[in-house]
C-alpha positions as CSV (number, residue, x, y, z in Angstrom):
1,M,-16.9,0.3,-45.6
2,K,-19.3,-2.2,-47.1
3,T,-21.9,-3.9,-44.9
4,P,-20.7,-7.3,-43.7
5,V,-22.6,-10.2,-45.2
6,R,-21.8,-12.9,-42.5
7,L,-20.8,-12.8,-38.9
8,L,-19.5,-15.9,-37.1
9,L,-19.7,-15.6,-33.2
10,L,-17.8,-17.9,-30.8
11,L,-17.7,-17.3,-27.1
12,S,-14.8,-18.9,-25.2
13,G,-15.5,-17.3,-21.8
14,C,-18.4,-16.5,-19.6
15,L,-19.7,-14.3,-16.7
16,V,-20.9,-15.9,-13.6
17,G,-23.2,-13.3,-12.0
18,N,-22.3,-12.1,-8.5
19,L,-20.2,-15.1,-7.6
20,N,-16.5,-14.9,-8.7
21,L,-14.9,-18.3,-8.9
22,Q,-11.2,-18.8,-7.9
23,G,-9.1,-18.1,-11.0
24,Q,-12.1,-16.6,-12.9
25,G,-12.5,-12.9,-13.6
26,T,-15.3,-10.9,-15.3
27,A,-13.6,-10.8,-18.7
28,F,-14.4,-13.2,-21.5
29,T,-13.2,-13.7,-25.1
30,Y,-15.2,-12.9,-28.2
31,Q,-14.1,-14.6,-31.4
32,G,-15.7,-13.9,-34.8
33,R,-15.4,-13.8,-38.5
34,L,-16.0,-10.7,-40.6
35,D,-16.8,-11.0,-44.4
36,E,-17.2,-8.2,-46.9
37,S,-19.1,-8.9,-50.2
38,G,-18.9,-12.6,-49.5
39,Q,-15.1,-12.5,-49.0
40,P,-13.1,-12.8,-45.7
41,S,-12.0,-9.4,-44.6
42,N,-8.3,-8.4,-44.1
43,G,-6.8,-5.3,-42.4
44,L,-7.3,-3.1,-39.4
45,Y,-10.8,-2.4,-38.0
46,D,-12.4,-0.6,-35.1
47,F,-15.0,-2.4,-33.0
48,R,-17.6,-1.2,-30.5
49,A,-19.3,-3.7,-28.0
50,Q,-22.4,-3.2,-25.8
51,V,-24.8,-5.5,-23.8
52,Y,-28.6,-5.3,-24.1
53,N,-31.4,-7.0,-22.2
54,R,-33.4,-7.8,-25.4
55,A,-32.5,-9.7,-28.6
56,T,-34.1,-7.3,-31.0
57,P,-33.6,-3.5,-31.1
58,G,-36.7,-1.6,-30.4
59,E,-38.8,-4.4,-28.8
60,P,-40.6,-3.5,-25.5
61,G,-38.2,-3.1,-22.6
62,D,-35.1,-3.0,-24.8
63,A,-32.3,-1.2,-22.8
64,L,-28.6,-0.9,-22.7
65,V,-27.3,-2.5,-19.5
66,S,-23.6,-2.1,-19.8
67,S,-20.9,0.4,-20.6
68,T,-19.6,0.8,-24.1
69,L,-16.3,-0.8,-25.0
70,T,-14.2,0.5,-27.9
71,F,-11.4,-1.3,-29.6
72,T,-9.2,0.3,-32.3
73,T,-6.8,-1.1,-34.9
74,V,-7.9,-4.7,-34.3
75,P,-6.2,-6.9,-36.9
76,V,-8.5,-9.1,-39.0
77,T,-6.9,-11.9,-40.9
78,N,-8.9,-14.0,-43.4
79,G,-12.0,-12.7,-41.7
80,L,-11.0,-13.9,-38.2
81,F,-10.6,-11.6,-35.2
82,S,-10.6,-11.9,-31.4
83,L,-11.8,-9.4,-28.7
84,T,-11.4,-9.6,-24.9
85,L,-14.5,-8.1,-23.3
86,D,-14.9,-7.0,-19.7
87,F,-18.1,-5.3,-18.7
88,G,-17.6,-6.1,-15.1
89,A,-20.1,-8.2,-13.0
90,G,-22.9,-5.5,-13.1
91,P,-24.7,-6.4,-16.4
92,F,-24.9,-10.1,-15.6
93,N,-27.4,-10.7,-12.8
94,G,-28.7,-14.0,-14.0
95,E,-31.2,-12.7,-16.6
96,A,-30.7,-13.2,-20.4
97,R,-28.3,-10.8,-22.1
98,W,-27.4,-10.1,-25.8
99,L,-24.1,-8.7,-27.2
100,S,-24.3,-5.9,-29.8
101,L,-21.3,-5.3,-32.0
102,A,-20.5,-2.5,-34.4
103,V,-17.6,-2.2,-36.8
104,R,-15.8,0.2,-39.1
105,T,-12.7,0.4,-41.1
106,N,-9.9,1.8,-38.9
107,G,-10.4,5.6,-38.8
108,A,-13.7,5.7,-40.8
109,P,-16.3,8.3,-39.7
110,G,-19.0,6.0,-38.5
111,Y,-19.8,2.4,-37.2
112,Q,-22.0,-0.2,-38.9
113,T,-24.0,-2.2,-36.4
114,L,-23.9,-5.9,-37.0
115,Q,-27.1,-7.9,-37.0
116,P,-28.4,-9.8,-35.2
117,R,-27.4,-9.4,-31.6
118,Q,-25.6,-12.4,-30.1
119,P,-26.9,-14.2,-27.0
120,V,-24.4,-14.4,-24.1
121,S,-24.3,-18.0,-23.0
122,P,-22.8,-19.4,-19.7
123,T,-19.6,-21.5,-19.6
124,P,-19.4,-24.8,-17.7
125,Y,-17.8,-23.0,-14.8
126,A,-20.7,-20.6,-14.5
127,I,-23.2,-23.4,-14.7
128,R,-21.4,-25.1,-11.8
129,A,-21.5,-21.8,-9.8
130,A,-25.2,-21.3,-10.3
131,N,-25.9,-24.8,-8.8
132,L,-23.6,-24.9,-5.8
133,S,-25.0,-27.0,-2.9
134,G,-23.9,-29.5,-0.3
135,S,-20.3,-30.1,0.6
136,I,-17.6,-28.4,-1.4
137,P,-14.3,-29.5,0.1
138,A,-12.2,-28.9,-3.1
139,N,-13.5,-25.6,-4.4
140,Q,-12.4,-22.2,-3.0
141,V,-15.1,-19.6,-2.9
142,T,-14.5,-15.8,-3.0
143,G,-16.5,-12.7,-3.6
144,T,-20.0,-11.8,-2.4
145,L,-23.0,-14.0,-1.9
146,A,-26.2,-12.3,-2.9
147,T,-28.4,-14.2,-0.4
148,A,-28.2,-14.5,3.4
149,S,-28.1,-18.3,3.4
150,L,-25.3,-20.7,2.7
151,P,-25.5,-24.3,1.6
152,T,-25.7,-26.6,4.6
153,G,-23.1,-29.2,5.3
154,G,-19.6,-29.5,4.0
155,N,-16.6,-27.2,4.4
156,W,-15.9,-23.8,2.9
157,A,-12.3,-22.8,2.2
158,L,-12.2,-19.0,1.6
159,T,-9.2,-17.2,0.1
160,S,-10.6,-13.6,0.4
161,T,-13.4,-11.8,2.1
162,L,-16.8,-13.5,2.1
163,T,-19.8,-11.1,2.6
164,L,-23.4,-12.0,3.2
165,D,-26.0,-9.4,2.3
166,S,-23.3,-6.7,2.0
167,T,-23.0,-5.8,5.7
168,T,-24.6,-8.7,7.6
169,L,-21.5,-10.9,8.0
170,A,-18.0,-10.6,6.6
171,V,-15.3,-13.2,6.9
172,D,-11.7,-12.2,6.2
173,P,-9.7,-15.5,6.3
174,V,-6.4,-13.9,5.4
175,N,-6.3,-11.9,8.6
176,N,-8.6,-14.2,10.6
177,R,-11.1,-11.4,11.2
178,V,-14.9,-11.5,11.3
179,G,-17.2,-8.4,10.9
180,I,-20.8,-8.1,12.0
181,G,-22.5,-5.1,10.5
182,T,-19.4,-4.2,8.5
183,S,-17.8,-5.6,5.3
184,S,-14.3,-4.4,6.4
185,P,-13.5,-5.9,9.9
186,S,-10.4,-4.2,11.5
187,T,-10.1,-6.5,14.6
188,A,-10.6,-10.2,15.2
189,L,-14.2,-9.5,15.8
190,T,-15.7,-6.2,14.7
191,V,-19.2,-5.3,15.5
192,A,-20.7,-2.1,13.9
193,T,-24.1,-1.1,15.0
194,G,-26.1,2.0,15.2
195,I,-28.2,1.3,18.3
196,G,-25.6,2.0,21.1
197,Y,-24.3,-1.5,21.9
198,G,-23.0,-4.6,20.1
199,I,-23.3,-7.4,22.6
200,E,-26.4,-8.0,24.7
201,H,-27.2,-10.7,27.3
202,T,-30.2,-12.9,26.7
203,D,-32.1,-11.3,29.6
204,G,-31.9,-7.9,27.9
205,T,-29.1,-6.6,30.2
206,R,-26.2,-5.2,28.1
207,R,-23.2,-7.1,29.4
208,L,-20.1,-9.1,28.5
209,S,-19.9,-12.3,30.4
210,T,-17.4,-15.2,30.8
211,F,-20.4,-17.6,30.9
212,L,-23.6,-17.7,29.1
213,D,-25.6,-18.4,32.2
214,E,-26.2,-16.2,35.2
215,G,-23.0,-17.2,37.1
216,G,-19.4,-16.3,36.6
217,C,-17.9,-12.9,36.0
218,W,-19.3,-10.3,33.7
219,L,-18.8,-6.7,32.7
220,G,-21.9,-4.6,32.0
221,S,-24.1,-1.8,33.1
222,V,-26.9,-1.9,35.6
223,S,-27.7,1.8,35.0
224,A,-27.2,4.3,32.3
225,D,-24.4,6.2,34.1
226,K,-22.2,3.4,35.4
227,L,-20.1,0.5,34.2
228,N,-19.9,-2.4,36.6
229,F,-17.7,-5.5,36.9
230,F,-19.3,-8.3,38.9
231,V,-17.9,-11.6,40.3
232,N,-20.3,-14.5,40.9
233,N,-23.3,-12.1,40.6
234,G,-22.5,-10.5,43.9
235,V,-22.1,-6.9,44.8
236,S,-20.3,-4.9,42.1
237,S,-16.6,-5.4,42.6
238,L,-15.7,-2.4,40.5
239,T,-17.7,0.5,39.3
240,V,-16.8,3.4,37.0
241,D,-19.3,6.3,36.6
242,L,-19.6,9.1,34.0
243,A,-17.5,11.5,36.2
244,G,-14.5,9.2,35.9
245,R,-14.8,8.0,39.5
246,V,-13.8,4.5,40.4
247,G,-15.3,2.6,43.3
248,I,-14.1,-0.7,44.7
249,G,-16.6,-2.4,46.9
250,T,-19.2,0.3,46.2
251,T,-21.5,1.2,43.3
252,S,-21.7,4.9,44.2
253,P,-18.1,6.3,44.3
254,S,-17.8,10.0,45.4
255,W,-14.0,10.3,45.1
256,P,-11.8,9.7,42.0
257,L,-10.9,6.4,43.7
258,Q,-12.9,5.1,46.7
259,V,-12.3,1.8,48.4
260,V,-14.8,0.3,50.9
261,A,-13.6,-2.7,52.8
262,G,-14.2,-4.4,56.1
263,Q,-10.5,-4.9,57.0
264,S,-7.3,-3.6,55.5
265,V,-8.0,-1.3,52.6
266,V,-4.8,-1.5,50.6
267,R,-1.8,-3.8,50.8
268,L,1.3,-3.1,48.8
269,D,4.1,-5.7,48.6
270,S,7.3,-4.8,46.8
271,T,10.9,-6.1,46.4
272,A,12.2,-2.6,45.5
273,N,15.6,-1.6,46.8
274,A,16.2,1.3,49.2
275,F,15.5,3.9,46.5
276,G,12.5,2.1,44.9
277,S,9.0,3.2,45.8
278,V,6.3,0.9,47.1
279,L,3.7,3.8,46.9
280,E,3.9,6.9,44.8
281,L,1.4,9.8,45.0
282,R,1.7,12.2,42.1
283,N,0.0,15.5,41.0
284,N,0.5,16.1,37.3
285,T,-0.7,19.8,37.4
286,A,2.0,22.1,36.0
287,S,3.6,24.1,38.8
288,P,1.1,23.4,41.6
289,S,1.5,25.4,44.8
290,Y,0.7,22.4,47.0
291,L,0.6,18.7,46.3
292,G,-1.7,17.3,49.1
293,A,-0.7,13.7,49.5
294,I,-2.2,11.9,52.6
295,N,-5.1,13.0,54.8
296,F,-5.9,11.5,58.2
297,N,-9.6,11.8,59.1
298,N,-12.5,10.0,60.7
299,A,-16.2,10.5,60.2
300,A,-16.6,13.0,63.0
301,S,-13.4,15.0,62.6
302,T,-13.4,18.5,61.1
303,Y,-9.6,19.1,61.6
304,P,-7.8,16.4,59.6
305,G,-4.2,15.7,59.8
306,Q,-2.2,15.9,56.5
307,I,1.2,15.0,55.2
308,G,1.9,16.7,51.9
309,Y,4.5,17.6,49.4
310,T,4.8,21.2,48.2
311,G,5.7,22.6,44.8
312,D,8.9,24.1,46.3
313,N,10.2,20.6,47.2
314,A,9.3,20.5,50.8
315,L,7.5,17.8,53.0
316,T,4.9,19.4,55.2
317,F,2.8,18.3,58.2
318,R,-0.5,20.1,58.8
319,T,-3.1,20.0,61.5
320,A,-6.4,21.9,61.7
321,G,-5.7,23.1,58.2
322,S,-2.5,25.0,59.1
323,E,1.1,24.1,58.4
324,R,2.9,23.1,61.6
325,M,6.2,21.6,60.4
326,R,8.1,21.8,57.1
327,L,11.1,19.7,56.0
328,N,12.9,21.4,53.1
329,N,14.9,19.5,50.5
330,G,18.1,21.0,51.9
331,G,17.5,19.3,55.2
332,R,16.2,22.4,57.1
333,L,13.4,21.7,59.5
334,D,10.9,24.6,60.2
335,V,8.5,24.3,63.2
336,T,5.7,26.7,64.1
337,G,3.2,26.6,67.0
338,T,1.6,28.6,69.8
339,N,2.5,26.7,72.9
340,S,6.3,26.4,72.8
341,S,8.3,27.5,75.9
342,V,11.5,29.5,75.9
343,S,14.7,28.7,77.7
344,L,17.6,31.1,77.8
345,N,20.1,28.2,77.6
346,A,18.2,26.6,74.7
347,V,20.2,26.1,71.5
348,F,17.1,26.3,69.3
349,T,13.6,27.5,70.4
350,F,10.6,27.4,68.0
351,Q,7.4,29.2,69.0
352,G,4.5,31.3,67.7
353,N,3.6,34.9,68.0
354,T,3.8,35.3,71.8
355,I,7.6,35.0,72.0
356,P,9.9,37.8,70.7
357,Y,12.7,35.6,69.3
358,A,12.4,32.8,66.7
359,V,15.9,31.5,67.7
360,L,17.7,32.4,70.9
361,A,21.3,31.2,71.4
362,T,23.9,31.9,74.1
363,S,27.5,30.9,74.2
364,D,30.4,30.6,76.7
365,S,34.1,30.8,76.1
366,A,34.4,27.1,75.6
367,I,32.1,27.2,72.5
368,G,33.2,30.6,71.1
369,A,30.2,31.1,68.8
370,A,26.6,31.7,69.7
371,V,25.4,30.6,66.2
372,S,27.4,28.5,63.7
373,A,25.7,27.2,60.6
374,S,26.6,25.9,57.2
375,S,24.4,24.9,54.2
376,A,24.9,23.3,50.8
377,N,22.1,25.3,49.2
378,G,23.6,28.7,49.9
379,T,21.4,29.8,52.9
380,A,23.0,29.0,56.3
381,I,20.7,31.2,58.4
382,S,17.3,32.6,57.5
383,G,15.3,34.8,59.9
384,A,12.5,37.3,60.1
385,S,11.2,39.4,63.0
386,A,8.3,41.8,63.5
387,N,10.6,44.3,65.2
388,G,12.7,44.7,62.0
389,L,15.8,42.8,63.3
390,A,16.2,39.2,62.3
391,G,19.5,39.1,64.1
392,S,21.6,41.4,66.3
393,F,25.4,41.0,66.8
394,S,27.8,43.0,68.8
395,G,30.9,41.4,67.3
396,A,32.0,40.8,63.7
397,V,30.0,38.3,61.5
398,R,32.2,36.0,59.5
399,V,31.0,33.8,56.7
400,D,33.3,31.2,55.2
401,M,32.1,29.1,52.2
402,D,32.9,28.2,48.7
403,S,30.4,30.3,46.7
404,N,29.2,30.5,43.2
405,L,26.4,32.3,41.3
406,T,23.7,30.1,42.9
407,R,25.2,30.0,46.4
408,P,25.9,33.5,47.7
409,Q,27.8,34.0,51.0
410,L,25.2,36.6,52.1
411,R,21.6,37.0,50.8
412,L,19.2,39.9,51.5
413,R,15.6,39.4,50.4
414,E,12.7,41.9,50.6
415,T,9.5,39.9,50.8
416,Q,7.3,42.7,49.6
417,D,7.4,43.4,45.8
418,G,7.9,47.2,45.2
419,D,10.2,47.7,48.2
420,Y,14.0,47.4,48.3
421,A,16.4,44.8,49.9
422,R,18.9,47.1,51.6
423,L,22.4,46.8,53.0
424,E,23.4,49.7,55.3
425,F,26.9,51.1,55.9
426,Q,27.7,53.9,58.5
427,A,30.9,55.3,60.0
428,A,30.2,56.7,63.4
429,S,27.5,59.3,63.1
430,R,28.4,60.4,59.6
431,P,25.7,60.1,56.8
432,Y,25.0,56.5,56.1
433,W,25.0,54.6,52.8
434,H,22.5,52.1,51.4
435,I,23.0,49.6,48.6
436,A,19.4,48.9,47.7
437,V,17.9,46.4,45.1
438,G,14.3,46.3,44.1
439,G,11.7,48.9,43.2
440,G,9.1,46.6,41.7
441,A,9.3,46.1,38.0
442,A,12.4,48.3,37.7
443,N,14.4,45.8,39.8
444,Q,17.3,48.2,39.9
445,M,20.3,48.6,42.1
446,N,20.6,52.1,43.8
447,F,23.6,53.5,45.7
448,Y,21.9,55.8,48.2
449,N,23.4,58.4,50.5
450,S,21.4,59.9,53.4
451,T,22.5,63.4,52.4
452,N,22.5,63.3,48.6
453,G,19.9,60.6,47.9
454,D,20.5,58.2,44.9
455,V,23.9,59.0,43.5
456,M,24.2,56.0,41.1
457,T,21.6,53.6,39.6
458,L,22.3,50.4,37.8
459,K,19.4,49.2,35.7
460,E,18.4,45.5,35.2
461,D,19.4,45.7,31.5
462,G,23.0,46.9,32.4
463,N,22.5,50.7,31.9
464,L,24.4,52.7,34.5
465,F,23.3,56.2,35.6
466,V,25.8,58.4,37.5
467,K,26.2,62.1,37.9
468,V,30.0,62.2,37.2
469,L,32.2,59.3,36.0
470,T,35.9,59.8,36.5
471,I,38.3,57.3,34.9
472,T,41.8,57.1,36.3
473,G,43.2,54.0,34.5
474,G,43.8,55.5,31.0
475,A,43.6,58.5,28.7
476,D,42.0,57.4,25.4
477,I,38.7,56.0,24.2
478,A,39.3,52.8,22.2
479,E,37.5,50.0,20.5
480,P,38.7,46.5,19.8
481,F,39.2,45.7,16.1
482,Q,40.1,42.7,14.0
483,M,43.5,43.1,12.4
484,S,44.5,41.7,9.0
485,Q,48.0,41.2,10.3
486,R,48.8,39.6,13.7
487,D,50.5,41.3,16.7
488,L,50.9,44.8,15.4
489,P,53.0,47.0,17.7
490,K,51.5,49.4,20.2
491,G,51.5,53.0,18.9
492,A,51.2,51.8,15.2
493,V,49.0,53.8,12.8
494,V,46.3,51.6,11.2
495,I,44.0,52.1,8.3
496,I,40.8,50.6,7.0
497,D,41.5,47.3,5.1
498,D,39.3,47.7,2.0
499,E,39.9,44.0,1.1
500,H,38.6,42.7,4.4
501,P,35.5,44.5,5.5
502,G,35.5,45.5,9.2
503,H,39.3,44.8,9.5
504,L,42.2,47.2,10.0
505,K,45.8,46.9,8.8
506,L,49.1,48.7,9.1
507,S,49.4,52.1,7.2
508,T,52.0,52.1,4.4
509,E,51.3,55.2,2.3
510,P,51.5,59.0,3.1
511,Y,48.3,61.0,3.3
512,D,46.1,57.9,3.4
513,R,42.4,58.9,3.7
514,R,41.7,55.4,5.1
515,V,43.5,56.3,8.4
516,A,41.5,54.8,11.4
517,G,43.5,55.4,14.6
518,V,46.4,54.3,16.7
519,I,46.9,51.0,18.5
520,S,46.6,51.8,22.3
521,G,49.2,51.1,25.0
522,A,52.4,52.7,23.7
523,G,54.4,54.8,26.2
524,G,52.5,53.3,29.2
525,V,49.3,55.1,28.3
526,N,46.4,52.6,28.5
527,P,42.8,52.9,27.2
528,G,40.6,54.7,29.7
529,L,37.4,53.5,28.1
530,S,36.9,50.6,25.8
531,L,33.7,50.3,23.7
532,S,32.5,47.0,22.2
533,Q,29.4,44.8,21.7
534,Q,30.0,41.2,22.5
535,G,29.1,38.8,19.7
536,V,28.7,41.6,17.2
537,L,31.6,44.1,17.2
538,E,34.7,42.4,18.7
539,G,38.4,42.4,17.9
540,N,41.8,41.4,19.1
541,Q,43.6,44.8,19.5
542,Q,42.5,48.1,21.1
543,V,42.6,51.1,18.7
544,A,42.4,54.6,20.1
545,L,39.8,56.7,18.2
546,T,39.9,59.8,20.4
547,G,41.9,61.1,23.4
548,R,45.6,61.1,24.1
549,V,47.9,58.3,23.0
550,Y,51.5,57.8,22.0
551,V,52.0,57.1,18.3
552,Q,55.1,55.9,16.3
553,A,56.4,58.9,14.2
554,D,59.0,59.5,11.5
555,A,60.6,63.0,11.2
556,S,62.6,62.2,8.1
557,S,60.2,64.3,6.0
558,G,60.4,67.2,8.4
559,P,60.7,67.8,12.2
560,I,57.5,67.5,14.2
561,Q,56.5,70.4,16.6
562,P,53.8,70.5,19.2
563,G,50.6,71.6,17.5
564,D,51.5,70.1,14.1
565,L,48.8,68.0,12.3
566,L,49.9,64.4,11.8
567,T,49.1,62.0,8.9
568,T,50.2,58.7,7.7
569,S,53.7,58.3,6.2
570,A,55.5,55.9,3.8
571,T,57.1,54.2,6.8
572,P,54.7,51.3,7.8
573,G,52.7,52.1,10.9
574,H,54.3,55.6,11.4
575,A,52.9,59.1,11.4
576,M,54.5,62.2,10.0
577,K,53.9,66.0,9.8
578,A,51.1,66.9,7.4
579,A,53.0,69.5,5.4
580,D,50.7,69.5,2.3
581,P,47.3,70.9,3.3
582,T,45.7,69.8,0.0
583,R,46.7,66.1,0.4
584,A,46.1,66.2,4.1
585,H,42.3,66.7,3.7
586,C,40.5,63.7,5.2
587,A,43.8,62.1,6.1
588,I,44.6,63.8,9.5
589,L,45.3,61.5,12.4
590,G,45.4,64.2,15.1
591,K,47.5,67.0,16.6
592,A,51.0,66.5,18.0
593,M,51.4,67.4,21.7
594,T,55.1,66.6,21.9
595,G,57.9,67.1,19.2
596,L,60.3,64.9,17.3
597,K,63.3,66.7,15.6
598,N,64.6,63.8,13.5
599,G,64.6,60.1,13.1
600,K,61.9,57.8,14.6
601,G,60.3,57.9,18.0
602,L,57.1,58.2,20.0
603,V,55.0,61.4,19.8
604,L,52.1,62.1,22.1
605,V,49.1,62.9,19.9
606,L,45.6,64.1,20.6
607,V,43.7,61.8,18.3
608,A,41.1,63.7,16.3
609,L,40.4,62.0,12.9
610,Q,39.4,64.4,10.1
């Protein structure tokens, strides 16, 4: 590219320093004319633009004060071109600035710097911004003011955040927020300081007051460890200390909430209905053992009274630190003491450790029952005694109630973990039996005989241990299977269904190695033991896998004699005599225990798959 001979520079925009006027950005337009060899240039050119603080390269203090802007493939027509330059507000701080341009033919290896540098002159808008003063009712000012003072008088209409000295004062008119010490207020008034407090009274006391004088109400701190609320400069009406304690009428609370008053302490008015609460006392601790609610005390007493609510849903009354009366949620009232008297004709007698009976009841023929009780929570009578007998009856005990899993008719509970809750049975003087439950972590059920000890044990996980188990209800061991066909007849021979994994189907071929067993129940012989796992291995028909069971048989291929091996036949669901030892390998259903001379019928078979 040849060196340009003449450069015509026209500026149609300007930069206004740190003050951005409404509608004005930091970009401005550069228009020029490019000649080569005295002729106007035409074509595509690349330009590079920079801003310097001196007019002549190399003079003292000359420095680049902006970023470098590059423009490629700029069209130049009859020597004229136009560039939009945006160096931001940084380079233009009010001091003189010069624009340096370099040019090359589009894609050429190097730039040719144009001489001389061009001065950047202000536009009329920037001239106005540099001399703002007095009242400005029509103009809208945005951006950042570089000084901490504003022109006096007039009105300022802001359309975005106005900041003085970066962090001294910020006004956000869009959201109606003011920030002190921050340029980004997040509330109506945001005060950000690093000295511990943001509002201080004129007398040096840190406080927030409804008045600027010494009267009225104010919130503040008279010491480093308390927050006080005062009314009319009197005694602190409310105090909060570092321990989270609140005092009303005192500046030194010693309880989480302490109220000091000369008359009534608390008055609660409510329009709640019968089930609404005027006062609620609550302990949010997970599973507490005792929820102490109300204490009755005076300055000299060491044995306060207490009404409390326990974790097991009971209302208790305590004196001298001990529980004296308990009202359970089922309606049962328990009373303990040391001075109760006993009457032989009393219906109920409550007493302490000097009386041998917790409840003593007598009855005549008109009543018919010494003790009669019913309960909705499943426990009608509960008793304990130091002599080992909570109750003694010479006649039969009868319990009538509608029971379920949570409300047993009879409940025996051993209070000591590791021992057993026992139910004893005895006929005359013969060896007695115990059904005992417990044993600590084992928590098992034992059937105990005074002669032979534990004869059967049922574990908590369902495992049963017994010396001998005799089953009298059936003769085969079966499992429930899913069938590919529905309602197969009892005694039918079934095979593995290879098209439906885990299913069985009716046999239809002789010497089928997929033989699985016989559907139980034919001839009145039921399963003696059924094996299954709920939710995992279940089915809709019981199939005998071993033991004795009746099977449907077909003697058309040869009579069946006791002792013959049986296999599947071509008759669906029927067995036949296995006459071909080679084909019978792995296809044997079992061994016949009865015979069948001809036709079809039931044969008792000892199932033994092989």
